[in-house]
N, C-alpha and C positions, 0 to 999 in steps of 0.2 A: 679440779686440773684445768689447766686452761684451753682454750678451745683454740687457741692458736696452734697447739701441740698436737693436736687430733690429726689422725694419718686419714686424711680426705681429699676428697680434688677439690680444685680451687672454688669458690664459691663465691658470687656478686651477683643482687641483679642490678643494678645500677649499670654494670657495662651496659654496651649498644649491642643485643644478641641479633644474628644472623640466624631464621628463619630458613633452611633450607629443605623443599619438603622431596621426599623419594619413594613415590608409590611404591615402588617394590618393596622397600622396605619394612615403611611407615603403615602400609595398608595390608591385612592379609587377604592371600590370593583368594580365600573361597568368599570372601566378604562380598555382600551384596550388592554395595558402590559397584562393583565391575560391571554388573549384570547390566545396573541403569545405565551405566554409561555405554555398555556394547548396543544395549537396543535401540535408546536416544539416539546414538549415531545412524543408526540403519535405517531410521526414519525419513520419509518422504514428509520436509516441513516446507515444500512450493508455496501452501495454499497461506503461510505467513508472511510470505513476501509481499501479498497488496497491506498487510497491517502498518508495515514502515515507511516515511516517506524519506526520499533519496536525500534528500538537502537538512540541512540543521545538525545536531552534536550527535554524534554515533550513538544508538541504545546497546545496550547489551545484548550477546547474541541471542536466539529463543531459545536454542539445545540446552546453552549454560543455565538459563533460568526455569527450560523443562526439569531438564535433571534435579537438580536442587530441591523446586517444589515438590517431583514426583520420590525423589528421596526421604525430603522430610514425611512426606503422609505417609510411608512404609514405616514410620517410625513414630507415628501419632502424633504427631507435628501440623495443626492444620492454622494457628496462627501467624500472620505474615511478621508479626514484632519477632515472635518466638525463630521462627526462620531467620529472620536478619541474624540475629543474636547466635546460632550455630554457624551461620558461613562465618561469622568471626571468630570461633573458638573450635568449631567440631573440625580434625585436620583430614574428614570426608566428604565433608561439604566444602574445606577451601579445598581440595582435590578436584571436587567435578566443578567449582566457579573457577578454576585456575588462578585465585587469590583476588579475586574480583569482588567487590563489598557492596552489589546492593541491596539497600534500603527498603524498610518494611512498605513506604510508598510505589518504588518502584515494583516488587512482589507484588501487591496487589491491583497494582495497574495492568501488569501484564498476564492475572489469570482474568480480568474484565477486559483485556483488549482479543482474546483467545476466545471468550467464552462459545464462538458461534463453533471455532475449529479444533478445538480441542474433542468434541464427538469424533471426528473424522480420525484424530491419533486414538482414540480409545479402538475403534475399529479394525485400523490397523496393528495393532498389538494382538489381537485376537486373530488375526488373521496369521500372524509370526505364530503365535499361540497352537493353530490346527497347521499351519505348512510342518512344523516341529511336529507334529503326533503328542502332543498334550490332550487334544480335544477334535471332536467330531463335527460340530456341528448339525450332527444330525438326530441327535436324541439331546431334548430339551428338556429340563425342569424346572416347572414355573412355580414360581410361590410370588405375595406380597408381603410387607409390611409396615407400619404408618410411621411416620419418623418427625419428632415433633417440628415445627417453624420456629425463628428467632424470635418471630411476635408474641409478644404479651399474650396469659389466656385470658385475659378480661378485655380484650379488642373488640370483642366476638361484634358483627351487623348479623341481624336474622331477617330474613325473607320475609316472614310472614309481620314482621314490627313494624319494618317498613313500608309493606304494603298497608297495613293497618294506621300507621299513622299518617300515610299520601292522603289515604282517603280522606280520611278526620281535618288532613288539611287543605282539601277541595271544599269539604262544607264550609271551614271558615272561611275563604272565600268568596263563596254565594254569600255567608252571613253577610260578610262585611261590604260585597259590594250592593248588595239591596238594603244599606244600613248607608249607604252614601248619596249624598241628597244631588245626581248626575243623571240626565238624562243618558249621555254615553255608559256609565256604570251598570245603570236602570236594563238597559238593552244586551249588556253583556250577562248581568246574572239571568236574566231572560234565558238567552241564550247557551247558557251552562250546562242546563237543567240536562240539556240533553249528550254533552261530551265532556272532557276533562279539559282542566286549564293546563297548559304550558308554559314556561318559562316567556318563550317568543312572546303570547298574547297577552301576559301579565304587562313584562317589558313596553307594548305598544300603547297598551291601556294605563296606564302608569304614564308614560309620557302625553298623552292626549289630558289625562286630565291636570296636569301641569301647567298644559298651553290653555286649557280652561280656565284655571284660576289663577293664571298672571293674566291672560285679559279682563278680568273683573275689574271695575273702579275699586280704589282705598277704600276699606268699611271706614268709616265714620261714627258711628253709634258703637257702646255697649252689644248689644245683640251682632251687631253685625261682623265686628272681632272674633264674638264667640265662632260662630258660624267658619271664618275663616280659619281659626285654628285647630277645626274638626276636621276641617277639610285637608289640612295638609296632616295632620296626626291620622286621619285614613289613607292618606297618600305612604305615607311612611309605613303601615300597618303592612300594604299593600306590597311594597317596595322586601320589608322583611321575611313573606310566606312566599315570597317570588324566591330568593335564595332558598329560601327552606324546600319550596319545590324542587328546583335545581339538583341541590344536593340529595334528595332523594331518588332523583332521577339519574343521578351520577352512580347510587348505590345500588339499585336495582340494574344497571347495565354490567356493573362492574361483576354481581355476584351471577350474573347470567342463569342457568340453569339449576342452580348450584340452591341450596338449602340457607348457608350462610355465608358469611365473608370473616377476615380481617382488618380491622383499618389503618396499619403498619403495614399488612402484607397482604393486600387485596387477593391473591393467589392462591392462599392458604384458604382450608377449608376445615371447620371444626368438626372434630371426629372424637371417637372415644379410643385411646391407645392403649396397649397392653401393658405399659409401664404407667400403674395408677398408685402414685405412693399413699396414697388420701383413700383408696378404696371406695372411693365414692361416686364413680361414674362418668366424672366432670368430664366433658370433652373440651379437647385442647388444638390450637389452629395446627395443622400439620399438613402433609401429603400423605400419597399412597404409591409405597414406591414399589412396582413389578421389576424383577429381575429373571432371568432365565440363565441358571447355569448348569454345569456338564463339566463333571470331573473334579467341582467344588471350584471352577473358575467363574466369570462373570461375563455370560456372552451376550448380553444385553441388557438395557434398562431402561425402564422409562416412567415421568411423574403422573400423577392423577390425581384431580382433586374429589373422586366419587370414594368415598369408603368401604363401599363393597365392591368387590371381585369380578361380579359378573360381568360387568359393561366393558373391562379392561382387556379381556381376552383378546379379542379379535382387533384392537388397536395398537397392542400390542405386538400382536403376528405382522400387522404392517412392517413396524415398526423394523421387527429384524428383518422383513423383506426387502424394504428399502437401503436397507447397513449390509446385508450379504448377495442380494440377489434371487433369493432363495428362501423356502419356506421349508423348515426340519422338516424330515420323515417322521418322528414320532414325539408327541408331544404328553407329559406328565405333570398333572396338575390332582388339586385336592377337589374338594365337592363343590365348595365354593365357586368354581368354575364352571359346573354342569346344568347347562341350560341347552336349551333347545338352538337358539343363537348359535350356541358356541357351537354344539356339536355339530351343528350341518354347515358352519364354516370348513372345520376341520374334513367333516368328509368327504365335503365338494371341492373340498383341497388335495386329497389324497392323503392324511395324515394317518398314523395310526393313534388313534386320541385313545390313551389311557388317561381319562380324565372321570373320578368318582361324583356321583351325582349325589341329594343330598339325604336320601336314605338307606344307600351299600353298605355303610360300617353298622346299621342295625341289621341289616338283613342276612352280615355275615359271622353275627353271636352264634356262639353253639347254639346256644337256645333261645334262639328266636325264631317264634311262633308269630306266624303272617296270621292277621286275624281276617277271619273269613265274612266280614259285613265291608271291608274298606272294598271299594271299588274297580281296585288294582288287582284283588284277588276273583275276582267274579268270571266265571267261563264267559269265554268268546265266542263267538261262532263268526269266523270272518266271513264263508260265504253267503248266509242270510243277514249278517249286520248284526246280530242282537246280543245279548247280554244275558248270564241267568242268576239273578238273586240266589240266597245260601236256600230257601222256600222252592227252589223249581220254578219260580215265575218269569219267564221273558219281559225283557226291556228291549222294547224296540227304539231305534231312531226319530227322533221327532226332531231335531234340528239340527244347525250349524251356529256356533258364538265365535266370532273373534274378539283377542285381548292383543295390544299393543304395549310394546315397551318400551323403556326410557328412550331406548338408542330409538329406535321407530320399528321393531322389526314386528312384526302381524302374527299372530298365529291363530291355528285353527281350532275351533273343540268341537268335537260331537257330542252333542245332548242326546240322552237314554231316559226310558220314562218306565215305567213301572204300568201295569193295567190298574190293579186295585191291592192296594195296601189295607185295605181296612180289615180290621178282622185278625189280622195276620198274627199269630201269636208270637213271632220275634220281632214286631215293631217298635216294643222299647230298646231294642236291643241294636236295629238295623239304622233309625234313622231319626232324629229330635226335629226336624222342620215340622212344621203344619200342614195338613192335607195330606189324604189319603193315597197320593202318588208320588213314589220315589222319584228324585231325576237326578241322575249323573252325568257330569262333561268330563269327557276322554280326550287328550292329547295323543292320537295315535301315531303320531311321527314320533313324539316325543320318547314315548311306549319302545316304539323300533328301536331309536337311537339308546335309550337305556339297556335296552335285550344286549344289544352290542357292545356298550363298553362293558356290560358287565362278564360276557364271554372271553374279554379283551384282558382285564383284571383278576378273575379268576384262572388266568391260563398259566404255564408256566413262565414266560414272558412276563404275564402282567404282576405275577407273586416278585419279579425279580425287581421291578420298574417299582413296583408299591414300595418293596423295602431299600431301596435307595434313594426314593424321593425325599425320605426325612432325614437323609445326611449329604443332600447335596443343595438346596436353598438356606434348607435351615438351618446348615452348618455355615454358611458363608454370612446367615443373618447374627450368629452367637458370636462367629469370629469378627467381626463387623463392629457390633454394638459391643463387646465384651471384651474382647483381645486387645480391637484398636480404638473402642471409646469413642466412636463415632455416631451418636445416640441424638444427637440435635444439629439442623443446619444452622448455618453460620451468615445466611444469606436474607436478604430478601430480596420476593421476587423471583418465579419458575425459571426465568431464564438465570438467574446467578446459581441457584437451587443445582440446576442441572447442570452446570460448569462444576462448580462444588464436586459434585459427585462424581463425574465424569471422573477427574483428576483422581478422586478416591478409590475408583473401577481401576485405573490402571492400574494405580502402586499397588492395590491389592492382588492383578494377577502376576504381576510382576514380583511379589515377595510369594506369594502359593508357589509359583514356579521356580522360584529360589528352594523355596521349601522343598520342593519334591524332588529336584536336584540333587540336593545336598541328602535325601533318604536314599537314593537312586543311589550315590556314591559311597554313602554307609553301609548297605547291602550287598554289596558287589560290584560295584561299577558298571561296565556293559553288559546286563542282563536284558535279554531279547524280552521284549513288551508287546503285545498288540502287533506283531508283526513288524516292529520298527527295532530300530536297537539303539547303544549309545551312542557316539562318534566323538572326535574330536572334533573341535570346531577351532576357526582359524581367527576368532576375534577374544575369547576370552581365555584365562591362564589355566596348565595344565588339567589339575583332575577335573576341575571347576566346569570348564568350556562345556558346552553341548551343544551337540549340530541333532536333529534329528533326518534321519535319512532312509531311503530305501535298502533295503539290505542285497540287491541287484544291481544298486548304483557299483560304480566306485569310489573312494574315499579316497582322497588326495591328502 
């Protein structure tokens, strides 16, 4: 049968085609792209104005750029080149961009241009969520995860190695100066026995040696020419040592208080990741990402170079305070944050700290039996300040010791000592240290904080918070890494990494909001929830519109 006789509509892809976009027909009314459009339209972008010049070629509107990037992140598209393609092909992006076609360079420049201001946009979106009743900003579930940097895993620089090589280089310089047959070099070698060389001192020394060499008469015989060549060789070696010393000093300055760094991403620190494909515990360059979540929304985030979570809690709370002007009333976290410094900060801030300490899980096991020989289980007489060992011997206080954390916090430990343990039948079970008098150190303040934390965690409210903790930040990390494929950073430097995750956090919150709206509509629409109810918004269409209001207020 000839195709000319088929009863079909006419078709020819060589004719000029006119694409007329009608969003009311071509884009679904409940599509998340409409939520992105409405939210960005309601944001305050006045901080973006200072980033643009009044003269020259007109740039793309920042609202349009922000919409297409956020919608791309919501759909697991993080590459600028891929965003450029979908802006040209996908009807949703074409509608958001109003048929503009920014290329990948423009998209990348916009992200880098707003890397400082995007953090404020994230705060605005979180405040919108709080205003509409999705979150309260009063209860925060805090947790951290390590995300790998873009840097290669073989670009490591270790502090101890740099310090070791630097010390060897200092010795090489001293030996070299001792070999140079010059009065200036000999004096410098004697002075260097007390202090280390610096690139500046070596530069001045090299200049003096070169001037001294230039003032010498031209060598005539073979021996003089040999000495002249030796001096030039020594000066050249000294220049190499100076450059290498400057490199070591720069490395140590970049590392700061850390133990390692990456050559290509100096802000990244080498740490062990949970995703270990080789199962060999190999360290990789990355960042310790800390987030606070509520109702599975990201309410705050921060990046830290230290692999442990203990030292991140107080700076993270300060970030929350600067972002929203207040601290949360309740903090829920796991045992990685249970330190005296953190407990004291939360106690002085008036927060309810549902934060576990390191042995809390062990103590809650059904078959747990406390060790009678551990000093935490000794009887303590607070009035007379002494402990009683399992044999009934009093352990009196003999002094106080102090310890300081990496952040500078000073802890006070009381020291108690038994009168005489010689001949005790329980000596082999009690302690293994040498001597006939057992000495223990007790941090009374930390023990009091642990007691308060134990009471909170085992209360009815504590059981509720402990049950929700595993489905708040842990669920966010699971959705982030597995559903949205955000497992590795794509930029170098902490400022750009923070910018990229700010875009992701905004897109994540909007996507989560769309999911909750769709679920609410599916379960029956305007169902009362937490004293608020779902009403129609003026911005979004039909049943997908959302606006959380007070029941007492009238709705137009």
